[in-house]
C-alpha positions in Angstrom: 0.0 0.0 0.0 1.3 3.4 -1.0 1.7 5.7 2.0 2.2 9.5 2.1 5.6 10.9 2.4 6.7 12.9 5.5 7.2 16.6 4.9 10.4 17.8 6.7 10.4 21.5 5.7 8.4 24.0 3.5 10.0 27.0 1.8 8.6 29.7 -0.5 11.1 30.2 -3.4 9.4 32.8 -5.5 6.1 34.7 -5.8 4.5 36.6 -8.7 1.0 37.8 -9.5 0.1 34.4 -11.1 1.7 31.7 -8.9 3.9 30.9 -5.9 6.9 28.5 -6.2 7.5 26.3 -3.2 10.2 23.7 -2.3 9.4 21.1 0.3 12.0 18.7 1.8 10.5 15.2 2.1 11.3 11.7 3.3 9.8 8.6 1.7 8.6 5.6 3.8 11.9 3.9 2.9 13.8 6.8 4.5 15.1 8.5 1.3 15.1 12.3 1.4 14.6 14.8 -1.4 13.4 18.2 -2.5 10.0 18.6 -4.2 9.4 21.8 -6.2 5.8 22.8 -7.0 3.6 25.8 -7.5 0.2 27.0 -6.3 -2.2 29.6 -7.8 -5.8 30.7 -7.7 -7.0 27.8 -9.9 -8.7 28.1 -13.3 -11.7 27.4 -15.5 -12.1 25.8 -18.9 -15.3 26.5 -20.8 -16.7 24.5 -23.8 -19.0 27.1 -25.4 -21.9 25.5 -27.3 -23.3 27.8 -29.9 -25.8 25.4 -31.4 -26.7 21.7 -31.3 -23.4 20.8 -33.0 -21.5 24.1 -33.0 -18.9 25.1 -30.5 -16.9 28.3 -30.2 -13.2 27.7 -30.0 -10.2 30.0 -30.4 -6.8 30.1 -31.9 -4.1 31.7 -29.8 -0.4 32.0 -29.6 1.3 30.1 -26.8 4.6 31.9 -26.0 6.3 29.1 -24.1 6.0 26.7 -27.1 6.3 29.5 -29.8 3.3 27.8 -31.4 -0.4 28.6 -32.2 -2.9 26.5 -30.2 -6.5 25.7 -31.0 -8.2 26.0 -27.7 -11.3 26.4 -25.6 -12.0 29.3 -23.3 -9.6 29.1 -20.3 -8.5 31.5 -17.6 -7.5 32.0 -14.1 -9.9 32.6 -11.2 -9.4 36.0 -9.8 -9.1 36.4 -6.0 -12.6 36.5 -4.4 -14.2 35.3 -7.7 -16.2 32.1 -7.9 -15.4 29.6 -10.6 -18.7 30.3 -12.4 -18.2 34.0 -12.3 -14.7 33.5 -13.8 -16.1 31.2 -16.6 -18.7 33.9 -17.4 -16.1 36.6 -17.5 -13.7 34.6 -19.6 -16.1 33.8 -22.4 -16.8 37.5 -22.8 -13.2 38.4 -22.7 -11.9 35.6 -25.0 -14.7 34.9 -27.5 -17.2 37.8 -27.1 -20.2 35.8 -25.9 -22.4 35.8 -22.8 -23.8 32.6 -21.6 -27.5 32.2 -20.6 -26.6 28.9 -19.0 -23.4 27.8 -17.4 -23.3 24.1 -16.4 -20.5 22.9 -14.2 -19.3 19.5 -15.5 -16.5 18.7 -13.0 -12.9 19.5 -12.5 -9.4 18.2 -13.1 -5.9 18.7 -11.8 -4.0 20.4 -14.6 -0.5 19.2 -13.7 -0.5 17.3 -10.4 3.2 16.5 -10.5 4.2 20.1 -10.0 1.1 22.3 -9.5 -1.8 22.3 -7.1 -4.0 24.0 -9.8 -7.6 22.6 -10.1 -9.5 23.5 -13.3 -13.3 23.7 -13.1 -14.9 22.6 -16.3 -18.1 24.3 -17.7 -20.4 24.0 -20.6 -21.8 27.4 -21.7 -25.1 27.4 -23.5 -27.6 29.9 -24.8 -24.9 32.2 -26.0 -25.5 35.7 -27.0 -22.8 37.6 -29.0 -21.7 40.8 -27.2 -18.3 41.4 -28.7 -14.9 41.1 -27.2 -13.7 44.0 -25.0 -10.4 45.7 -25.8 -7.7 44.0 -23.8 -5.0 46.4 -25.0 -3.5 43.8 -27.4 -2.2 41.4 -24.8 -3.8 38.4 -26.3 -4.0 37.7 -30.1 -6.9 35.3 -30.7 -9.1 34.2 -33.5 -12.6 32.9 -32.8 -13.4 29.7 -34.6 -16.8 27.9 -34.8 -16.4 24.1 -35.1 -18.6 21.0 -35.1 -17.9 18.2 -32.6 -16.4 16.1 -35.5 -14.1 18.9 -36.5 -12.9 19.2 -32.8 -12.3 15.4 -32.7 -10.4 15.6 -36.0 -8.3 18.5 -34.7 -7.4 16.4 -31.6 -6.5 13.4 -33.8 -4.4 15.6 -36.2 -2.5 17.4 -33.4 -4.0 20.8 -34.2 -5.5 20.6 -30.6 -2.4 19.6 -28.6 -3.1 21.1 -25.2 -4.3 18.7 -22.5 -6.1 21.6 -20.9 -8.4 21.5 -23.9 -8.6 17.8 -24.6 -9.7 17.0 -21.0 -12.6 19.5 -20.9 -13.7 18.5 -24.4 -13.8 14.8 -23.3 -15.8 15.7 -20.2 -18.2 17.8 -22.2 -18.6 15.3 -25.0 -19.5 12.6 -22.5 -22.1 14.9 -20.9 -23.6 15.7 -24.3 -23.8 12.0 -25.2 -25.5 11.1 -21.9 -27.9 14.0 -22.4 -28.8 12.7 -25.8 -29.2 9.2 -24.5 -26.2 7.9 -26.5 -24.2 6.6 -23.5 
């Protein structure tokens, strides 16, 4: 049976507006010691925005760390004092220019449990009304793309969608939609 490791010490290494980097000294059950680096933040949301029965609003955006364009769903960090649903509602306006009549919480996932405590709440946004994207001062370059479920599946298979933070919410939403339609 796997048992928890013993924490010997806890140290903050760095802090910025988005996350805090920690290093904990640990000891395994076999007596081995080591350092474990990880980060914490305010958690995040991922939103699958359903425009019609088989139409979903996605976006293309540039991912600086990878120097690559990503086909993505709406995602963003939860602001201090903000609920996950309020964050999801804010993010769909900011990123794709729609308001949601209905915001259905589908679950959550840990984005990178080996080195981050971040938990991502997954939502399905429905009854969308286009309101236009607010001016963000040019900090994010995005392109709104309307896709069918089959096109999203094809984009995952081809590697056009390559971000696990998109694949997981899409999988959760797809299962929800299939159960709703009595197909699963």
